[in-house]
C-alpha positions as semicolon CSV with decimal commas, in nm:
position;residue;x (nm);y (nm);z (nm)
1;X;-0,465;13,377;-0,602
2;X;-0,281;13,190;-0,806
3;X;-0,007;13,020;-0,586
4;X;0,299;13,123;-0,664
5;X;0,594;12,926;-0,815
6;X;0,911;12,787;-0,626
7;X;1,189;13,047;-0,666
8;X;1,493;12,975;-0,881
9;X;1,704;13,018;-0,521
10;X;1,442;12,760;-0,377
11;X;1,452;12,510;-0,671
12;X;1,860;12,558;-0,654
13;X;1,840;12,436;-0,302
14;X;1,678;12,137;-0,353
15;X;1,870;12,074;-0,656
16;X;2,227;12,065;-0,441
17;X;2,053;11,887;-0,169
18;X;1,987;11,603;-0,398
19;X;2,337;11,422;-0,402
20;X;2,316;11,422;-0,023
21;X;2,019;11,243;-0,008
22;X;2,147;10,973;-0,222
23;X;2,455;10,957;-0,026
24;X;2,244;10,935;0,306
25;X;2,023;10,642;0,141
26;X;2,399;10,516;0,095
27;X;2,462;10,514;0,473
28;X;2,113;10,425;0,551
29;X;2,178;10,082;0,353
30;X;2,545;10,037;0,540
31;X;2,374;10,050;0,856
32;X;2,141;9,831;0,761
33;X;2,383;9,582;0,635
34;X;2,580;9,568;0,963
35;X;2,201;9,507;1,138
36;X;2,124;9,229;0,928
37;X;2,420;9,057;1,005
38;X;2,424;9,080;1,343
39;X;2,076;8,893;1,295
40;X;2,249;8,614;1,109
41;X;2,096;8,698;0,780
42;X;2,393;8,743;0,514
43;X;2,245;8,710;0,224
44;X;2,030;9,038;0,297
45;X;2,337;9,203;0,453
46;X;2,527;9,121;0,121
47;X;2,244;9,303;-0,087
48;X;2,216;9,633;0,178
49;X;2,627;9,639;0,066
50;X;2,502;9,629;-0,318
51;X;2,235;9,894;-0,278
52;X;2,446;10,080;-0,070
53;X;2,737;10,086;-0,358
54;X;2,423;10,196;-0,626
55;X;2,323;10,472;-0,490
56;X;2,735;10,531;-0,403
57;X;2,793;10,534;-0,811
58;X;2,397;10,751;-0,865
59;X;2,498;10,994;-0,603
60;X;2,819;11,106;-0,779
61;X;2,633;11,109;-1,106
62;X;2,371;11,350;-1,006
63;X;2,605;11,587;-0,899
64;X;2,807;11,630;-1,219
65;X;2,497;11,592;-1,404
66;X;2,393;11,903;-1,188
67;X;2,712;12,074;-1,139
68;X;2,632;12,062;-0,776
69;X;2,992;11,889;-0,640
70;X;3,125;12,043;-0,331
71;X;3,415;11,966;-0,108
72;X;3,100;11,890;0,178
73;X;2,948;11,608;-0,054
74;X;3,309;11,443;-0,099
75;X;3,378;11,432;0,265
76;X;3,008;11,334;0,377
77;X;3,086;11,021;0,025
78;X;3,406;10,956;0,223
79;X;3,248;10,912;0,567
80;X;2,915;10,730;0,431
81;X;3,152;10,513;0,212
82;X;3,421;10,407;0,524
83;X;3,084;10,271;0,698
84;X;2,862;10,071;0,388
85;X;3,254;9,948;0,232
86;X;3,448;9,904;0,530
87;X;3,248;9,844;0,859
88;X;2,960;9,654;0,707
89;X;3,145;9,404;0,452
90;X;3,398;9,386;0,774
91;X;3,193;9,282;0,989
92;X;2,987;9,018;0,752
93;X;3,355;8,858;0,730
94;X;3,381;8,861;1,082
95;X;3,029;8,704;1,120
96;X;3,071;8,474;0,888
97;X;3,432;8,358;0,900
98;X;3,666;8,485;1,178
99;X;3,431;8,506;1,504
100;X;3,442;8,118;1,592
101;X;3,861;8,143;1,564
102;X;4,041;8,361;1,830
103;X;4,258;8,634;1,678
104;X;4,129;8,636;1,359
105;X;3,942;8,935;1,428
106;X;4,215;9,165;1,354
107;X;4,147;9,016;0,981
108;X;3,837;9,282;0,950
109;X;4,020;9,562;1,117
110;X;4,302;9,534;0,897
111;X;4,047;9,554;0,599
112;X;3,824;9,849;0,724
113;X;4,153;10,011;0,814
114;X;4,301;10,027;0,441
115;X;3,944;10,111;0,325
116;X;3,959;10,433;0,580
117;X;4,329;10,485;0,481
118;X;4,255;10,443;0,082
119;X;3,943;10,703;0,120
120;X;4,132;10,970;0,285
121;X;4,430;10,927;0,028
122;X;4,120;10,947;-0,281
123;X;4,015;11,283;-0,152
124;X;4,377;11,444;-0,130
125;X;4,505;11,272;-0,434
126;X;4,190;11,281;-0,706
127;X;3,981;11,535;-0,504
128;X;3,728;11,281;-0,427
129;X;3,652;11,248;-0,793
130;X;3,848;10,939;-1,042
131;X;3,971;11,099;-1,354
132;X;4,070;10,805;-1,592
133;X;4,177;10,554;-1,345
134;X;4,110;10,481;-0,933
135;X;4,480;10,447;-0,759
136;X;4,402;10,119;-0,560
137;X;4,089;9,926;-0,576
138;X;3,795;10,130;-0,479
139;X;3,652;10,045;-0,173
140;X;3,286;9,990;-0,297
141;X;3,393;9,710;-0,529
142;X;3,638;9,564;-0,291
143;X;3,287;9,637;-0,004
144;X;3,027;9,427;-0,222
145;X;3,321;9,137;-0,382
146;X;3,386;9,073;0,012
147;X;2,946;9,096;0,143
148;X;2,864;8,893;-0,210
149;X;3,083;8,607;-0,153
150;X;2,826;8,428;0,097
151;X;2,532;8,437;-0,106
152;X;2,755;8,304;-0,393
153;X;2,897;8,045;-0,139
154;X;2,526;7,913;-0,048
155;X;2,440;7,841;-0,462
156;X;2,441;7,451;-0,581
157;X;2,766;7,505;-0,800
158;X;2,951;7,629;-0,525
159;X;2,829;7,339;-0,272
160;X;2,928;7,051;-0,581
161;X;3,272;7,232;-0,651
162;X;3,445;7,468;-0,388
163;X;3,280;7,319;-0,041
164;X;3,545;7,094;0,087
165;X;3,823;7,387;0,062
166;X;3,996;7,567;0,410
167;X;3,777;7,884;0,372
168;X;3,866;8,040;0,680
169;X;4,258;8,047;0,551
170;X;4,194;8,130;0,155
171;X;3,972;8,431;0,275
172;X;4,224;8,512;0,539
173;X;4,474;8,588;0,233
174;X;4,167;8,724;0,076
175;X;4,107;8,975;0,296
176;X;4,476;9,133;0,334
177;X;4,568;9,124;-0,058
178;X;4,252;9,314;-0,084
179;X;4,359;9,542;0,178
180;X;4,713;9,596;0,001
181;X;4,550;9,641;-0,305
182;X;4,342;9,898;-0,127
183;X;4,594;10,126;-0,075
184;X;4,837;10,042;-0,371
185;X;4,889;10,268;-0,705
186;X;4,741;9,990;-0,925
187;X;4,540;10,157;-1,184
188;X;4,127;10,055;-1,217
189;X;3,934;10,147;-1,419
190;X;3,646;10,322;-1,315
191;X;3,276;10,312;-1,408
192;X;3,205;10,311;-1,755
193;X;3,011;10,621;-1,903
194;X;2,699;10,569;-2,072
195;X;2,527;10,763;-2,388
196;X;2,427;10,764;-2,731
197;X;2,610;11,027;-2,887
198;X;2,927;10,804;-2,957
199;X;2,980;10,434;-3,034
200;X;3,168;10,414;-2,680
201;X;2,887;10,509;-2,524
202;X;2,645;10,336;-2,717
203;X;2,832;10,016;-2,606
204;X;2,917;10,102;-2,284
205;X;2,502;10,166;-2,236
206;X;2,473;9,812;-2,390
207;X;2,705;9,673;-2,129
208;X;2,554;9,830;-1,840
209;X;2,182;9,717;-1,925
210;X;2,348;9,329;-1,975
211;X;2,500;9,365;-1,642
212;X;2,160;9,493;-1,443
213;X;1,975;9,239;-1,650
214;X;2,193;8,961;-1,494
215;X;2,222;9,128;-1,153
216;X;1,871;9,074;-1,159
217;X;1,826;8,773;-1,259
218;X;2,098;8,561;-1,106
219;X;2,262;8,772;-0,846
220;X;2,427;8,545;-0,656
221;X;2,593;8,372;-0,900
222;X;2,648;8,767;-1,130
223;X;2,789;8,981;-0,849
224;X;3,032;8,798;-0,693
225;X;3,154;8,684;-1,001
226;X;3,183;9,051;-1,172
227;X;3,381;9,193;-0,813
228;X;3,637;8,876;-0,884
229;X;3,692;8,947;-1,225
230;X;3,712;9,342;-1,168
231;X;3,958;9,317;-0,899
232;X;4,206;9,000;-1,076
233;X;4,147;9,171;-1,407
234;X;4,318;9,500;-1,295
235;X;4,601;9,342;-1,076
236;X;4,641;9,146;-1,383
237;X;4,678;9,387;-1,608
238;X;4,940;9,627;-1,409
239;X;5,173;9,284;-1,355
240;X;5,150;9,240;-1,758
241;X;5,231;9,631;-1,803
242;X;5,515;9,650;-1,581
243;X;5,644;9,300;-1,711
244;X;5,661;9,459;-2,029
245;X;5,786;9,800;-1,894
246;X;5,524;10,033;-2,004
247;X;5,271;10,258;-1,790
248;X;4,911;10,386;-1,884
249;X;4,880;10,649;-2,170
250;X;4,815;11,010;-2,082
251;X;4,756;11,138;-1,721
252;X;4,610;10,922;-1,507
253;X;4,506;11,261;-1,288
254;X;4,349;11,445;-1,596
255;X;3,969;11,345;-1,685
256;X;3,918;11,242;-2,007
257;X;3,655;11,502;-2,043
258;X;3,921;11,737;-1,998
259;X;4,168;11,603;-2,266
260;X;3,838;11,548;-2,511
261;X;3,742;11,934;-2,485
262;X;4,141;12,021;-2,519
263;X;4,161;11,841;-2,849
264;X;3,825;12,034;-2,971
265;X;3,959;12,365;-2,837
266;X;3,975;12,608;-3,155
267;X;4,404;12,686;-3,227
268;X;4,419;13,041;-3,318
269;X;4,737;13,218;-3,442
270;X;4,804;13,512;-3,299
271;X;4,972;13,789;-3,487
272;X;5,219;13,994;-3,206
273;X;5,328;14,262;-3,494
274;X;5,156;14,550;-3,387
275;X;5,187;14,480;-3,078
276;X;5,586;14,442;-3,075
277;X;5,556;14,816;-3,320
278;X;5,388;14,950;-3,018
279;X;5,646;14,825;-2,774
280;X;5,970;14,907;-2,931
281;X;5,753;15,282;-2,965
282;X;5,709;15,292;-2,613
283;X;6,121;15,271;-2,579
284;X;6,200;15,502;-2,825
285;X;5,991;15,767;-2,644
286;X;6,142;15,650;-2,292
287;X;6,472;15,742;-2,452
288;X;6,426;16,028;-2,551
289;X;6,493;16,234;-2,229
290;X;6,823;16,064;-2,196
291;X;6,906;16,162;-2,546
292;X;6,815;16,519;-2,487
293;X;7,023;16,546;-2,150
294;X;7,292;16,445;-2,349
295;X;7,263;16,707;-2,575
296;X;7,240;16,977;-2,354
297;X;7,578;16,841;-2,215
């Protein structure tokens, strides 16, 4: 006897579980980052936060590709992000900078609080999925940037040029500023869509592949620099647009795909002449009994 092929329902269940598996992998690396930081291995703790961020990107992409997104997946993703990009980076900051200074632990709390508030607002305002922009700095970008600062600080370039600065005070200000950006309405660009069908998709694919290559070859230099540039550019862009009294074009809560679909939708001209004629006939029929009553009177 031949073995039975898996039923369609079984395959569908497996596909539905797939995005949540990526999300739980995100949670695994977030917890492992906390464990590594508690052991003093801050470099690997930073890399584990980056691994968590990679899985965070993949779980959303898989859910959209397989059309298995759900409210449960969105809520689970937010809870996991609070750990991987809130608690883990906050604990790394505490161990590296704030542990030896009394009272500075509150800065780690401020950062984690901002991440949690940002994630809760994200689910309400944007339904757990970014449209044209993120409203405020996304928590994965903030968490990975803060976590990757320690590997960057161990590079020869940093040691030769910036090691003598007062990094305790600098990081305290940076944590507060990032916390404000997390709960702000500053628009930040979402992850670019890759593909080979359009010119923009090809360009985005080339840029993403170049970024992956740089992240694999010089991660200590590239990852923190990219995160710092992303945070700074979003803030400066909003300031410049604010000074010019301009707003981002389009509705930031509307997905670009929806706009493209609406642009490609066939516009049909409808002729209501026959419908109006039928309505007039119905009205004439309704008036006839009244006219008959008047005639009898």
